[in-house]
ZADO-1210 file (C-alpha; in nm, 4 decimals, padded with zeros to 6 digits):
<atoms>
<atom x="00.8733" y="-00.5282" z="-01.7149" code="MET" pos="1"/>
<atom x="00.5371" y="-00.5766" z="-01.5498" code="SER" pos="2"/>
<atom x="00.3212" y="-00.3604" z="-01.3281" code="ASN" pos="3"/>
<atom x="00.2148" y="-00.5057" z="-00.9940" code="TYR" pos="4"/>
<atom x="-00.0582" y="-00.3713" z="-00.7676" code="VAL" pos="5"/>
<atom x="-00.0803" y="-00.5196" z="-00.4193" code="PHE" pos="6"/>
<atom x="-00.4051" y="-00.4343" z="-00.2430" code="ILE" pos="7"/>
<atom x="-00.3692" y="-00.4721" z="00.1333" code="GLU" pos="8"/>
<atom x="-00.6933" y="-00.4775" z="00.3309" code="SER" pos="9"/>
<atom x="-00.5693" y="-00.6473" z="00.6467" code="ARG" pos="10"/>
<atom x="-00.4644" y="-00.4812" z="00.9690" code="ASP" pos="11"/>
<atom x="-00.0837" y="-00.5172" z="00.9850" code="PRO" pos="12"/>
<atom x="-00.0991" y="-00.5517" z="01.3639" code="PHE" pos="13"/>
<atom x="-00.3499" y="-00.8350" z="01.3719" code="GLY" pos="14"/>
<atom x="-00.2387" y="-01.0297" z="01.0669" code="SER" pos="15"/>
<atom x="00.1190" y="-01.1561" z="01.0595" code="GLY" pos="16"/>
<atom x="00.1103" y="-01.2467" z="00.6928" code="ASP" pos="17"/>
<atom x="00.1007" y="-00.8836" z="00.5766" code="THR" pos="18"/>
<atom x="00.4820" y="-00.8897" z="00.5949" code="ASN" pos="19"/>
<atom x="00.4991" y="-01.1355" z="00.3066" code="SER" pos="20"/>
<atom x="00.3042" y="-00.8980" z="00.0806" code="ILE" pos="21"/>
<atom x="00.5377" y="-00.6106" z="00.1690" code="SER" pos="22"/>
<atom x="00.8468" y="-00.8249" z="00.1136" code="GLU" pos="23"/>
<atom x="00.7182" y="-00.9459" z="-00.2228" code="THR" pos="24"/>
<atom x="00.6381" y="-00.5898" z="-00.3343" code="ALA" pos="25"/>
<atom x="00.9876" y="-00.4683" z="-00.2422" code="VAL" pos="26"/>
<atom x="01.1548" y="-00.7689" z="-00.4096" code="ALA" pos="27"/>
<atom x="00.9649" y="-00.7102" z="-00.7344" code="LEU" pos="28"/>
<atom x="01.0578" y="-00.3407" z="-00.7281" code="ARG" pos="29"/>
<atom x="01.4259" y="-00.4350" z="-00.6847" code="LYS" pos="30"/>
<atom x="01.3934" y="-00.6464" z="-01.0000" code="LYS" pos="31"/>
<atom x="01.2837" y="-00.3377" z="-01.1920" code="GLY" pos="32"/>
<atom x="00.9076" y="-00.3829" z="-01.1986" code="HIS" pos="33"/>
<atom x="00.6646" y="-00.1000" z="-01.1337" code="THR" pos="34"/>
<atom x="00.5011" y="-00.1792" z="-00.8006" code="VAL" pos="35"/>
<atom x="00.2183" y="-00.0122" z="-00.6120" code="THR" pos="36"/>
<atom x="00.0920" y="-00.1006" z="-00.2652" code="LEU" pos="37"/>
<atom x="-00.2673" y="00.0158" z="-00.2187" code="PHE" pos="38"/>
<atom x="-00.3911" y="00.0236" z="00.1403" code="LEU" pos="39"/>
<atom x="-00.7653" y="-00.0127" z="00.1909" code="VAL" pos="40"/>
<atom x="-01.0031" y="-00.0966" z="00.4768" code="GLU" pos="41"/>
<atom x="-00.8002" y="-00.1927" z="00.7883" code="ASN" pos="42"/>
<atom x="-00.4827" y="-00.1972" z="00.5804" code="GLY" pos="43"/>
<atom x="-00.4654" y="00.1810" z="00.6280" code="VAL" pos="44"/>
<atom x="-00.3932" y="00.1351" z="00.9998" code="LEU" pos="45"/>
<atom x="-00.0283" y="00.0789" z="00.9080" code="GLY" pos="46"/>
<atom x="-00.0172" y="00.4117" z="00.7229" code="ALA" pos="47"/>
<atom x="00.0323" y="00.6157" z="01.0405" code="ARG" pos="48"/>
<atom x="00.3892" y="00.7401" z="01.0790" code="LYS" pos="49"/>
<atom x="00.4035" y="00.6473" z="01.4476" code="HIS" pos="50"/>
<atom x="00.2447" y="00.3045" z="01.4079" code="ALA" pos="51"/>
<atom x="00.4540" y="00.0308" z="01.5635" code="ALA" pos="52"/>
<atom x="00.5574" y="-00.2397" z="01.3158" code="LYS" pos="53"/>
<atom x="00.4579" y="-00.0262" z="01.0195" code="SER" pos="54"/>
<atom x="00.6552" y="-00.1192" z="00.7105" code="GLN" pos="55"/>
<atom x="00.5293" y="00.1777" z="00.5079" code="VAL" pos="56"/>
<atom x="00.8429" y="00.3951" z="00.5500" code="PRO" pos="57"/>
<atom x="01.0764" y="00.1187" z="00.4306" code="SER" pos="58"/>
<atom x="00.8416" y="00.0275" z="00.1457" code="ILE" pos="59"/>
<atom x="00.8349" y="00.3897" z="00.0277" code="VAL" pos="60"/>
<atom x="01.2158" y="00.4054" z="00.0517" code="GLU" pos="61"/>
<atom x="01.2429" y="00.0982" z="-00.1722" code="SER" pos="62"/>
<atom x="01.0703" y="00.2796" z="-00.4576" code="GLY" pos="63"/>
<atom x="00.7313" y="00.1130" z="-00.4253" code="VAL" pos="64"/>
<atom x="00.4456" y="00.3602" z="-00.4648" code="THR" pos="65"/>
<atom x="00.2270" y="00.3499" z="-00.1534" code="VAL" pos="66"/>
<atom x="-00.1306" y="00.4706" z="-00.1834" code="LEU" pos="67"/>
<atom x="-00.4136" y="00.4691" z="00.0694" code="ALA" pos="68"/>
<atom x="-00.7862" y="00.4817" z="00.0094" code="ASP" pos="69"/>
<atom x="-00.8987" y="00.8219" z="00.1339" code="ASP" pos="70"/>
<atom x="-01.2397" y="00.6877" z="00.2433" code="PHE" pos="71"/>
<atom x="-01.0766" y="00.4133" z="00.4551" code="SER" pos="72"/>
<atom x="-00.8485" y="00.6725" z="00.6163" code="LEU" pos="73"/>
<atom x="-01.1420" y="00.9015" z="00.6891" code="GLN" pos="74"/>
<atom x="-01.3575" y="00.6252" z="00.8402" code="LYS" pos="75"/>
<atom x="-01.0741" y="00.5310" z="01.0753" code="ARG" pos="76"/>
<atom x="-01.0071" y="00.8911" z="01.1773" code="GLY" pos="77"/>
<atom x="-00.6601" y="00.9057" z="01.0204" code="ILE" pos="78"/>
<atom x="-00.5577" y="01.2404" z="00.8730" code="SER" pos="79"/>
<atom x="-00.2798" y="01.2849" z="00.6181" code="MET" pos="80"/>
<atom x="-00.0805" y="01.4713" z="00.8861" code="ASP" pos="81"/>
<atom x="-00.0627" y="01.1413" z="01.0750" code="GLU" pos="82"/>
<atom x="00.0489" y="00.9380" z="00.7725" code="CYS" pos="83"/>
<atom x="00.4008" y="00.8287" z="00.6874" code="ALA" pos="84"/>
<atom x="00.5981" y="01.0471" z="00.4497" code="ALA" pos="85"/>
<atom x="00.5641" y="00.9453" z="00.0874" code="GLY" pos="86"/>
<atom x="00.2179" y="00.7939" z="00.1253" code="LEU" pos="87"/>
<atom x="-00.0532" y="00.9398" z="-00.0972" code="GLN" pos="88"/>
<atom x="-00.4287" y="00.9355" z="-00.0306" code="ALA" pos="89"/>
<atom x="-00.6376" y="00.8599" z="-00.3396" code="VAL" pos="90"/>
<atom x="-00.9853" y="00.7391" z="-00.4290" code="THR" pos="91"/>
<atom x="-01.0837" y="00.3885" z="-00.5290" code="MET" pos="92"/>
<atom x="-01.1184" y="00.5166" z="-00.8848" code="ILE" pos="93"/>
<atom x="-00.7399" y="00.5532" z="-00.8854" code="HIS" pos="94"/>
<atom x="-00.7118" y="00.1841" z="-00.7966" code="LEU" pos="95"/>
<atom x="-00.9362" y="00.0918" z="-01.0877" code="ILE" pos="96"/>
<atom x="-00.7219" y="00.3015" z="-01.3200" code="ASP" pos="97"/>
<atom x="-00.4125" y="00.1161" z="-01.1978" code="LEU" pos="98"/>
<atom x="-00.5404" y="-00.2374" z="-01.2357" code="ILE" pos="99"/>
<atom x="-00.6860" y="-00.1954" z="-01.5850" code="VAL" pos="100"/>
<atom x="-00.3521" y="-00.0908" z="-01.7312" code="GLN" pos="101"/>
<atom x="-00.1988" y="-00.3302" z="-01.9784" code="GLU" pos="102"/>
<atom x="00.0515" y="-00.5818" z="-01.8379" code="ASN" pos="103"/>
<atom x="-00.0665" y="-00.5303" z="-01.4796" code="THR" pos="104"/>
<atom x="-00.1050" y="-00.8013" z="-01.2204" code="LYS" pos="105"/>
<atom x="-00.3194" y="-00.7296" z="-00.9140" code="ALA" pos="106"/>
<atom x="-00.3051" y="-00.9213" z="-00.5864" code="VAL" pos="107"/>
<atom x="-00.5703" y="-00.8590" z="-00.3177" code="TRP" pos="108"/>
<atom x="-00.4744" y="-00.9557" z="00.0358" code="HIS" pos="109"/>
</atoms>
């Protein structure tokens, strides 16, 4: 099986095509692949547990690992207390570690 890393930088409330990335990540996880969704820049706006239209809770429930760039969270004033359960804040170094692994495909959106 392959590893997939989806890097979401778009605001889920202003960009309707973020749903397709989430759906693809969940579908690949259901097929047995290791899948990570990494939220960065305005992509972290969907990390808040009370955010309308946020798909993060259902993505976490599907078995996809959901990570958020801690710097992006900080710059947007989002604390971990406000984030959906199951989401982890990490540094960009963690993203680099993920995408350099063998048999990993990365998609930046």
